[in-house]
C-alpha positions as CSV (number, residue, x, y, z in Angstrom):
1,M,70.8,33.3,-100.8
2,S,69.9,33.4,-97.1
3,I,72.2,35.2,-94.7
4,T,71.9,34.9,-90.9
5,D,72.8,38.0,-89.0
6,T,74.4,37.0,-85.7
7,S,75.8,40.4,-84.8
8,I,73.5,40.8,-81.8
9,G,74.4,37.4,-80.4
10,L,71.4,37.2,-78.0
11,G,67.9,37.4,-79.4
12,V,64.8,35.6,-80.5
13,V,63.9,34.7,-84.1
14,L,60.9,36.5,-85.4
15,G,58.5,34.0,-86.9
16,T,55.4,31.7,-86.4
17,P,55.9,28.1,-85.3
18,S,54.8,25.5,-87.7
19,A,52.0,23.2,-86.5
20,N,54.0,20.2,-85.6
21,G,53.7,20.4,-81.8
22,A,56.6,20.3,-79.4
23,G,60.0,21.1,-81.0
24,A,58.3,23.0,-83.8
25,I,60.5,24.4,-86.5
26,F,60.0,28.2,-86.7
27,S,59.1,29.8,-90.0
28,V,61.9,32.3,-90.1
29,Q,61.2,35.9,-91.3
30,S,63.7,37.6,-93.5
31,D,64.1,41.1,-94.9
32,R,64.2,41.8,-98.6
33,F,67.9,41.0,-98.8
34,G,67.4,37.6,-97.2
35,V,68.8,38.5,-93.8
36,Q,67.2,36.7,-90.9
37,L,65.4,39.1,-88.6
38,N,66.0,38.9,-84.8
39,A,64.5,40.7,-81.9
40,D,66.6,41.7,-78.9
41,F,66.2,39.3,-76.0
42,R,68.1,41.6,-73.6
43,A,69.9,44.9,-73.7
44,R,72.4,45.0,-76.6
45,F,75.7,45.0,-74.6
46,A,74.4,43.5,-71.4
47,A,76.1,40.1,-71.9
48,M,79.5,41.5,-72.6
49,A,79.2,44.1,-69.8
50,A,78.2,41.4,-67.3
51,K,81.3,39.4,-68.2
52,N,83.5,42.4,-67.6
53,M,84.3,42.8,-71.3
54,V,83.1,46.5,-71.6
55,F,85.1,49.4,-70.2
56,S,85.0,53.2,-70.4
57,T,87.5,56.0,-69.9
58,S,87.0,59.7,-69.7
59,T,88.6,63.1,-69.2
60,A,88.5,64.7,-65.8
61,T,85.0,65.2,-64.4
62,A,85.3,69.0,-64.7
63,G,86.6,68.7,-68.3
64,T,89.9,69.7,-69.7
65,T,91.2,72.8,-71.5
66,I,92.1,72.2,-75.2
67,V,95.7,73.1,-76.0
68,A,97.6,73.2,-79.3
69,A,99.1,69.8,-78.8
70,N,95.7,68.2,-78.8
71,V,94.8,69.3,-82.3
72,A,94.3,66.7,-85.0
73,P,96.4,64.8,-85.9
74,P,98.5,64.9,-82.7
75,A,102.3,64.7,-83.2
76,A,104.5,61.8,-81.9
77,A,104.7,61.9,-78.1
78,A,102.2,64.7,-77.9
79,A,99.8,65.4,-75.0
80,T,96.4,64.3,-76.3
81,F,92.8,65.3,-75.3
82,L,91.8,61.7,-74.7
83,S,93.5,58.5,-75.9
84,L,93.0,54.8,-75.6
85,Y,96.0,52.5,-76.0
86,N,96.1,48.8,-76.6
87,P,99.4,47.7,-75.3
88,V,102.0,45.9,-77.6
89,G,101.7,42.2,-77.1
90,N,98.1,42.2,-75.8
91,T,95.9,39.3,-76.8
92,Y,92.8,41.4,-77.1
93,D,91.4,43.7,-79.7
94,F,89.4,46.7,-78.6
95,E,86.1,47.3,-80.4
96,V,84.9,50.8,-79.8
97,L,81.1,50.8,-79.0
98,F,80.4,54.6,-78.6
99,A,82.0,57.9,-77.5
100,D,80.7,61.1,-76.1
101,I,82.0,64.7,-76.3
102,A,80.6,67.6,-74.3
103,R,81.8,71.2,-75.0
104,I,81.5,73.1,-71.7
105,S,82.8,76.6,-72.0
106,G,85.1,79.0,-73.9
107,T,85.0,80.1,-77.5
108,D,85.2,77.4,-80.1
109,G,87.5,77.4,-83.1
110,A,85.8,76.8,-86.4
111,Q,86.4,73.1,-86.3
112,A,85.2,69.6,-86.5
113,W,86.4,66.8,-84.2
114,Y,88.3,63.7,-85.4
115,W,89.2,60.2,-84.6
116,C,93.0,59.9,-85.0
117,V,95.1,56.8,-84.7
118,S,98.8,56.1,-83.9
119,A,99.3,52.6,-85.4
120,G,102.2,50.2,-85.6
121,N,103.9,51.0,-82.3
122,T,106.3,48.1,-81.7
123,A,107.8,49.4,-78.5
124,A,105.8,49.7,-75.3
125,L,104.6,53.2,-74.5
126,T,106.3,54.6,-71.4
127,A,103.7,57.4,-70.6
128,T,102.1,57.5,-67.2
129,T,98.4,56.5,-67.4
130,T,96.3,59.5,-66.5
131,S,92.7,58.1,-67.0
132,A,91.1,55.0,-65.6
133,A,89.6,52.2,-67.6
134,T,86.4,51.5,-65.7
135,P,84.3,48.3,-66.1
136,Q,80.7,48.9,-67.0
137,A,79.5,46.1,-64.7
138,A,79.0,47.0,-61.0
139,R,81.6,44.5,-60.0
140,A,85.4,44.2,-59.9
141,G,87.0,44.0,-63.3
142,T,90.3,44.7,-64.9
143,S,90.9,46.2,-68.3
144,T,94.0,45.4,-70.4
145,A,93.9,49.0,-71.8
146,K,95.8,52.2,-70.8
147,A,94.2,55.6,-71.2
148,Y,95.6,59.1,-71.2
149,T,94.2,62.6,-71.0
150,Q,96.5,65.7,-71.3
151,A,99.6,63.5,-70.9
152,A,102.5,63.3,-73.3
153,I,102.3,59.8,-74.9
154,T,106.0,59.1,-74.6
155,G,107.2,56.6,-77.1
156,G,104.1,56.9,-79.3
157,L,104.3,57.4,-83.1
158,V,102.7,60.3,-84.9
159,H,98.9,60.1,-85.3
160,T,97.0,60.1,-88.6
161,T,93.4,61.2,-89.0
162,M,91.0,58.3,-89.3
163,R,87.7,60.0,-89.7
164,M,85.5,62.8,-88.4
165,F,83.6,62.6,-85.1
166,P,80.1,64.0,-85.7
167,T,80.3,67.3,-84.0
168,V,81.5,70.8,-85.0
169,G,82.4,74.2,-83.5
170,F,81.1,77.4,-84.8
171,A,83.8,79.9,-83.8
172,A,81.6,81.4,-81.2
173,A,81.3,81.4,-77.4
174,I,79.8,78.3,-76.0
175,A,76.5,79.0,-74.3
176,A,73.3,77.2,-73.2
177,T,71.9,77.7,-76.7
178,T,75.0,76.4,-78.5
179,P,74.1,73.4,-80.8
180,N,75.8,70.1,-80.5
181,Q,77.1,70.8,-76.9
182,I,76.8,67.1,-76.1
183,V,77.2,64.5,-78.9
184,R,77.4,60.7,-78.9
185,E,78.6,58.6,-81.8
186,Y,77.5,55.0,-81.9
187,V,80.7,53.5,-83.4
188,D,79.3,50.0,-82.9
189,G,82.6,48.2,-83.5
190,S,83.4,49.9,-86.7
191,I,86.7,51.1,-85.1
192,V,88.9,48.3,-83.9
193,V,92.1,49.1,-81.9
194,P,94.6,46.3,-82.3
195,P,97.7,45.8,-80.0
196,G,100.3,48.5,-80.5
197,S,97.7,51.2,-81.5
198,V,96.6,54.4,-79.9
199,L,93.1,55.8,-80.7
200,T,92.6,59.5,-79.9
201,L,89.7,62.0,-79.9
202,A,91.1,65.2,-81.2
203,P,89.7,68.7,-81.9
204,G,90.3,70.4,-85.2
205,A,91.3,73.7,-83.6
206,V,92.2,75.1,-80.3
207,G,89.7,77.9,-79.9
208,T,90.0,80.3,-76.9
209,T,90.0,78.6,-73.5
210,V,87.7,75.8,-74.6
211,V,86.9,73.3,-71.8
212,A,85.5,70.0,-73.0
213,S,84.9,66.6,-71.6
214,A,84.7,63.2,-73.4
215,S,84.5,59.5,-72.8
216,I,85.2,56.4,-74.9
217,T,83.5,53.0,-74.3
218,W,84.8,49.8,-75.8
219,A,84.7,46.0,-75.6
220,E,87.8,43.8,-75.2
221,L,87.6,40.7,-77.3
222,P,90.2,37.9,-77.6
223,I,92.1,38.0,-80.9
224,T,91.3,35.0,-83.2
225,G,93.7,32.2,-82.4
226,T,94.7,33.4,-79.0
227,G,91.4,33.3,-77.1
228,G,89.1,30.9,-78.9
229,V,87.0,33.4,-80.8
């Protein structure tokens, strides 16, 4: 069985043209599982970013101090460390591309960090947006998302823990030699935030006066049947 991998979307097929002149049919190369091999023709997310489909949100530039309400999984209407909300009734899914966490100062709790989700919200959240959703193309663009950092997500349901974010604290003071101070997870679309859901980055413990910063980057894609995907 031959499987064509179209996940990249833009690329060139690796292979050698047959000797039939113009319009030659390529001899396609496949891996041992029969998946067609492609080479990137341009940067991976460039096409989506150029079309104003890719956005990022982040905590304050100086970071934010972790408080008890931020700890995974956050309660209903809790103030969260950093959250991405796909509004009820939206016609776009949010596919998370990657996220970054930087631990800046303070004394870590013995902890991991987690992706948490508040799903199934049927009423619109009434919280005030406290973080911008910034387009990743250097041109005007508008996101359909709302984002929050250290703001009570009024109207939101309780979060549940989805999975671990790959960084950990060691119950010690953060210093220049602290491991994992800055970590990026390439989520690569494996987390999808549908309308009515809140996705949150949450620490596993408060620690002592821990200041951290984070960002989430996602693509906004029309839901099947509403936008022609």
